C-alpha angles and dihedrals in degrees: 000000000000112000121226118255117251115268122258089241089059097045098037093232127144133207097292093051092050088068084074091067098040112126093239136029121215134199109270089225094055090047092049091048092050096047092044091056092051089048093048093054098050090045090047091065094046091066097031099055092067089058090053095047100090090049093051092048089053096051094054098026085236128178126244093258094056092046089049089059093053087065097033094045090064097043091039093057091041092055097040095051104034091093090046087052090052092050090049091050092054089046105043105018134271099258094053092050094045094054093042090054093054088050094053091045092053095048093048088048090059091049090055095045091056095040113142091193138029089249090063089048088054091048088049095052090045090055089047087054090052090053092046090052088061095045104054103049093041089050093055090047092051089051095050089047093049091054100038091110089047103046093162088065095050094089090048090051094046085052091053089048091048087050086059089052086051096046089050091050089049098044094046098076092038100046098035090044092052091048091050092045098046098030124357144284088266087064089056093057095045092049093054088046091055096045090049090057090046092051093047090052091049095046098046096079093032104055121080121251099245117181123230121237093255096222117131120267118260090233096171089053093046092050094048092050093048091051091045094052091043092056093049094051094042093052091046091049098050103024094120094053099043122093115245093250090055091049092050091048088049093052089050089052093052090051090050094049091052091053091045092051089052092050093047093050095048089052097045120098090210106027117196094221110019111224086229088066092052090048088058097102097204091051095050091043090054088052090052092052088049094057098037095039091049091048090055093051101040094041088058091045092053094043095048095044090052093039092053087059100037104037102022094039096235123158116240090262093049089050087053094051090045089062094057093096087060091047094046092055090047097052097043090049095047092049089050094045095097092058093045090048089052091056103035103026123237093286094047093050088046088054094050092050092049089050093052094049095047095044095048094047090049089064101031104085100065090050096059098096092074126041096208090064089053099060101080093044093048091053090052091046090053091050092052092052090045087064096042095059102055095037097051088046092051091043092054094049091046092057094041122120119244107274093016098085094114093051090047089053090047090054088054095045094043093047091054092051092043089054090050092047090049090049094052090046100044111020103035094062091054091073128237106306102029089044093054091047088054088049091051092053088052087051091053093050092047090054091049091053090050095051094043105035117017119098127161121211135140115301120271120254 
């Protein structure tokens, strides 16, 4: 009779160490390829939804608020539940959560494709965001486990994974724009649902059977965090339409939720996010950079994709093609990130990426009248973002507590999507030039936080 392996609590091991007792070992390359495909898909929709929004608005004769929620529903659910996805990864195992996330994503995509009203489209995109929130943190945990015996290759692997992020952001406007132009926005949702099922079937025999920690979930902490992030995103989305009294009450509610989260985590015997982790200044600074830097980049992505259609008269497909210079810089930079990190270190590469983002955004608004003048800045902007994705991911994992790798990945993934949601809510309504100026300010803030607060050392015990 086979004896059970020792528990993680008895041995003191974390998620990465549990890979050693997994029933089957898999090739790191196949694990990286499978997780990168899932990541590519969920990021593809983040950028592609904005291209499809005008067509959805036309189908249902919907108002700006409803269409705003089509995009924000996805990014909001993604942001709200990424930390939950990380906690579930630590509890139940990364492979199980990754495949479950793809299943939820596919089912919600079918709901959106068949939606009879814009409200059902919003429900579908919210469900897709829930699935995406399970995919990203579990993917990063799987990659870290796959390369635990080859730590010198981990930065390279994270760079490849970041390249999948970049490729997804690049393909989103092009593929979604092509589907909307040739067929309809419903075809877009159907296509991503089919791809999610296909990637799950491909990944099932490839991904290692990592065991979860077995500890109970911190359900009160999870609930308070979801409510907190939901409040922040809701207030950001509707701040222009809300009366001052409601905004003030919302701000008070956010502060109360923050205090309640701290109280819940202090009293928990197995806190989801130990307060000591949050008190680690470099970890928290990296989380801020993730949110603010993402807002700068995705705010510009949303604004330019809409501006190409509204101001320069492009079709959705043409607008997607017009974003290829940004995508090209993004992909090349992400794929080269491993070498750049090897030369400059994680923090140095993060500073370089932040400088590129802030500098490009500072000169972009006056150039928007002529597409030809935008090509070179878009390439450099993409290059900056291509460095920020792998460096913030690596910095978050480097500062993670043992056994909390999934949660640390969830903080990074959730911060990225919260930044995208805030960009859609705050920057997009400002219009092309004012919105990009706002993104430039966010880029400067992100750079300052990197310089002053981010440090990268080995993870804490």
